[in-house]
C-alpha positions in Angstrom: -58.8 -39.5 -0.2 -57.0 -36.3 0.3 -56.3 -36.3 4.6 -53.3 -33.5 4.1 -53.0 -30.5 2.7 -49.1 -28.8 1.7 -48.5 -25.5 1.0 -45.2 -24.9 -1.1 -44.0 -21.6 -2.4 -42.9 -21.8 -6.2 -39.2 -20.4 -5.8 -40.2 -19.3 -9.5 -39.5 -15.5 -11.0 -43.5 -15.2 -11.8 -46.4 -16.7 -11.2 -47.0 -17.6 -15.2 -43.6 -18.8 -15.3 -44.5 -21.3 -12.1 -47.9 -22.0 -14.2 -46.2 -23.4 -17.3 -43.8 -25.6 -15.3 -46.3 -26.7 -13.4 -48.7 -27.6 -16.6 -45.5 -28.7 -19.1 -45.7 -32.8 -18.6 -41.9 -33.4 -18.9 -41.6 -31.5 -15.6 -42.8 -34.0 -14.0 -44.2 -31.2 -11.0 -47.7 -30.2 -10.5 -49.9 -29.0 -7.9 -53.6 -28.2 -7.4 -53.8 -25.0 -6.7 -51.7 -22.2 -7.7 -52.1 -18.8 -5.7 -50.6 -15.5 -7.7 -49.1 -12.5 -5.5 -52.4 -10.6 -6.3 -54.5 -12.8 -4.9 -55.9 -14.5 -8.3 -56.4 -18.7 -7.8 -56.5 -20.9 -10.1 -56.6 -24.8 -9.9 -54.7 -27.1 -12.0 -55.5 -30.5 -11.0 -58.9 -31.9 -9.9 -58.4 -32.3 -5.9 -59.9 -35.7 -6.3 -56.9 -36.8 -8.7 -52.5 -37.2 -7.4 -50.6 -34.2 -8.5 -46.7 -33.8 -8.2 -45.8 -32.1 -5.5 -44.6 -33.6 -2.7 -41.8 -35.7 -4.0 -40.0 -38.0 -1.1 -41.0 -37.6 2.5 -43.1 -38.9 5.1 -45.8 -38.0 7.7 -46.9 -39.7 10.9 -44.8 -42.8 9.8 -46.9 -42.5 6.2 -45.1 -41.8 2.7 -46.4 -41.5 -0.9 -47.7 -37.8 0.4 -48.8 -37.4 -3.2 -51.4 -39.6 -3.1 -52.8 -38.4 0.2 -52.7 -34.7 0.0 -54.0 -31.3 -2.0 -51.3 -29.4 -2.8 -51.3 -25.2 -3.1 -48.7 -23.4 -4.6 -48.4 -19.7 -3.7 -46.3 -17.4 -6.0 -43.2 -16.4 -4.3 -38.8 -16.7 -4.4 -39.1 -17.9 -0.8 -37.2 -14.6 0.0 -40.2 -12.2 0.3 -43.2 -11.7 2.9 -46.3 -13.8 1.7 -48.9 -10.7 0.2 -52.1 -9.6 1.8 -54.1 -10.2 -1.1 -52.4 -14.0 -1.4 -52.5 -14.8 2.4 -56.5 -13.5 2.0 -56.5 -15.9 -1.1 -55.2 -18.6 1.1 -57.6 -18.2 3.6 -60.6 -18.0 1.6 -59.7 -21.5 -0.3 -58.4 -23.7 2.9 -61.8 -23.8 4.3 -63.8 -24.9 1.6 -61.0 -27.6 0.9 -61.0 -28.7 4.4 -64.6 -29.0 4.2 -65.3 -30.8 1.1 -62.8 -33.8 2.4 -63.0 -33.7 6.2 -59.3 -32.3 7.0 -58.5 -31.1 10.2 -55.9 -27.8 11.1 -53.2 -30.2 12.1 -53.2 -31.8 8.9 -52.9 -28.7 7.0 -48.9 -29.5 6.8 -45.9 -27.4 5.0 -43.4 -29.1 2.7 -40.9 -28.2 5.2 -43.1 -30.7 7.6 -43.2 -33.8 6.0 -39.4 -33.3 3.7 -37.0 -32.2 6.8 -33.6 -31.4 5.1 -34.8 -31.5 1.8 -37.5 -28.9 1.4 -37.6 -25.5 3.3 -40.7 -24.3 1.9 -43.2 -22.5 2.6 -40.2 -21.1 4.9 -39.4 -18.6 7.5 -41.8 -16.0 6.3 -44.8 -17.6 6.1 -47.6 -16.8 8.6 -48.3 -20.2 10.0 -49.8 -18.3 13.4 -52.1 -16.4 11.1 -53.4 -19.5 9.9 -53.8 -21.2 13.1 -55.7 -18.0 14.6 -58.5 -18.7 12.1 -58.3 -22.6 12.9 -57.0 -23.6 9.5 -53.4 -24.8 11.0 -52.3 -25.4 14.2 -49.7 -23.3 16.5 -48.1 -24.9 20.0 -49.0 -23.4 23.5 -46.2 -23.6 25.6 -46.2 -26.5 28.5 -43.3 -27.2 31.2 -41.3 -29.8 29.7 -38.0 -32.0 30.2 -34.2 -29.9 29.8 -33.4 -29.7 26.6 -32.4 -33.3 25.6 -31.6 -34.4 21.8 -33.5 -38.2 21.8 -36.3 -36.7 23.9 -36.6 -34.1 21.0 -36.9 -36.5 18.6 -38.9 -38.8 20.0 -41.9 -36.0 20.7 -41.5 -34.8 17.3 -42.2 -37.9 15.9 -45.2 -38.2 17.8 -46.1 -35.6 16.4 -45.5 -36.5 13.1 -42.2 -35.5 11.8 -40.0 -38.4 10.1 -37.1 -40.2 11.6 -34.3 -36.9 11.0 -31.4 -36.5 12.9 -31.5 -33.8 15.4 -30.1 -31.3 13.6 -32.8 -31.7 10.8 -35.6 -31.8 12.7 -34.9 -29.3 15.1 -34.2 -26.9 11.5 -38.0 -27.9 10.0 -39.2 -27.5 13.6 -38.0 -23.9 14.1 -38.9 -23.0 10.3 -42.5 -23.1 11.1 -42.7 -22.5 15.0 -39.8 -20.7 15.9 -39.0 -18.7 12.8 -35.3 -16.4 12.6 -34.4 -18.6 15.7 -31.1 -20.0 15.7 -28.8 -21.8 18.4 -28.7 -25.6 20.1 -31.5 -26.6 21.4 -33.3 -25.0 24.1 -36.4 -25.3 26.6 -39.2 -23.3 24.8 -38.1 -25.8 21.6 -38.6 -28.7 24.3 -42.1 -27.2 26.1 -43.7 -26.6 22.3 -43.0 -29.8 20.7 -44.1 -31.6 24.2 -47.5 -29.7 23.6 -47.5 -30.4 20.2 -46.8 -34.1 20.9 -49.6 -34.1 23.7 -52.4 -32.9 21.9 -51.6 -34.6 18.2 -49.4 -37.2 18.4 -50.4 -40.8 17.0 -49.8 -42.1 21.1 -50.9 -38.9 23.0 -47.7 -37.7 23.4 -44.5 -39.8 24.3 -44.3 -37.3 27.2 -47.1 -35.5 29.5 -47.3 -33.3 32.4 -47.3 -34.2 35.8 
């Protein structure tokens, strides 16, 4: 039964080109839903069936994401903002999927979340905060945290759900989603944000607790 929703961008020249590829057996790639820039929404694979959209990766220690997720492809090259009609269509679709399969907001992921270092979609131009404000995803709330420490950051990120990976890989994936366009070394805000996510959504209640 699906327990995750994964958001991608197509990285293709047009929605028609993406549809053709997603429906081509020899391409060995597919997705449950495709949303065009104009907001047109198409179901390509029944939600109860496996689609080949995730590839290698893991979330909360479990691999084979294809078997336990619903994939949504957004027509976008990854170099431009997502259109208002497209975001509005996604906001209509997500609550329906979440209700059908009892998927909580914390299980709405980007491809880069469970495949850090391999994938970057939906990328820094995707508005995760907009979804979180509607209860369709989550957003961290800064809290007091330890001084920047690579080992602690990685432990907190993995408690939240990220797979094991070097700091450089995890930090890039984390910032793609929660601090888009931010650069530089690990800092106190990174620590504050990841600490909140681990505390509220971590598999063990968080590797670090305030107080």
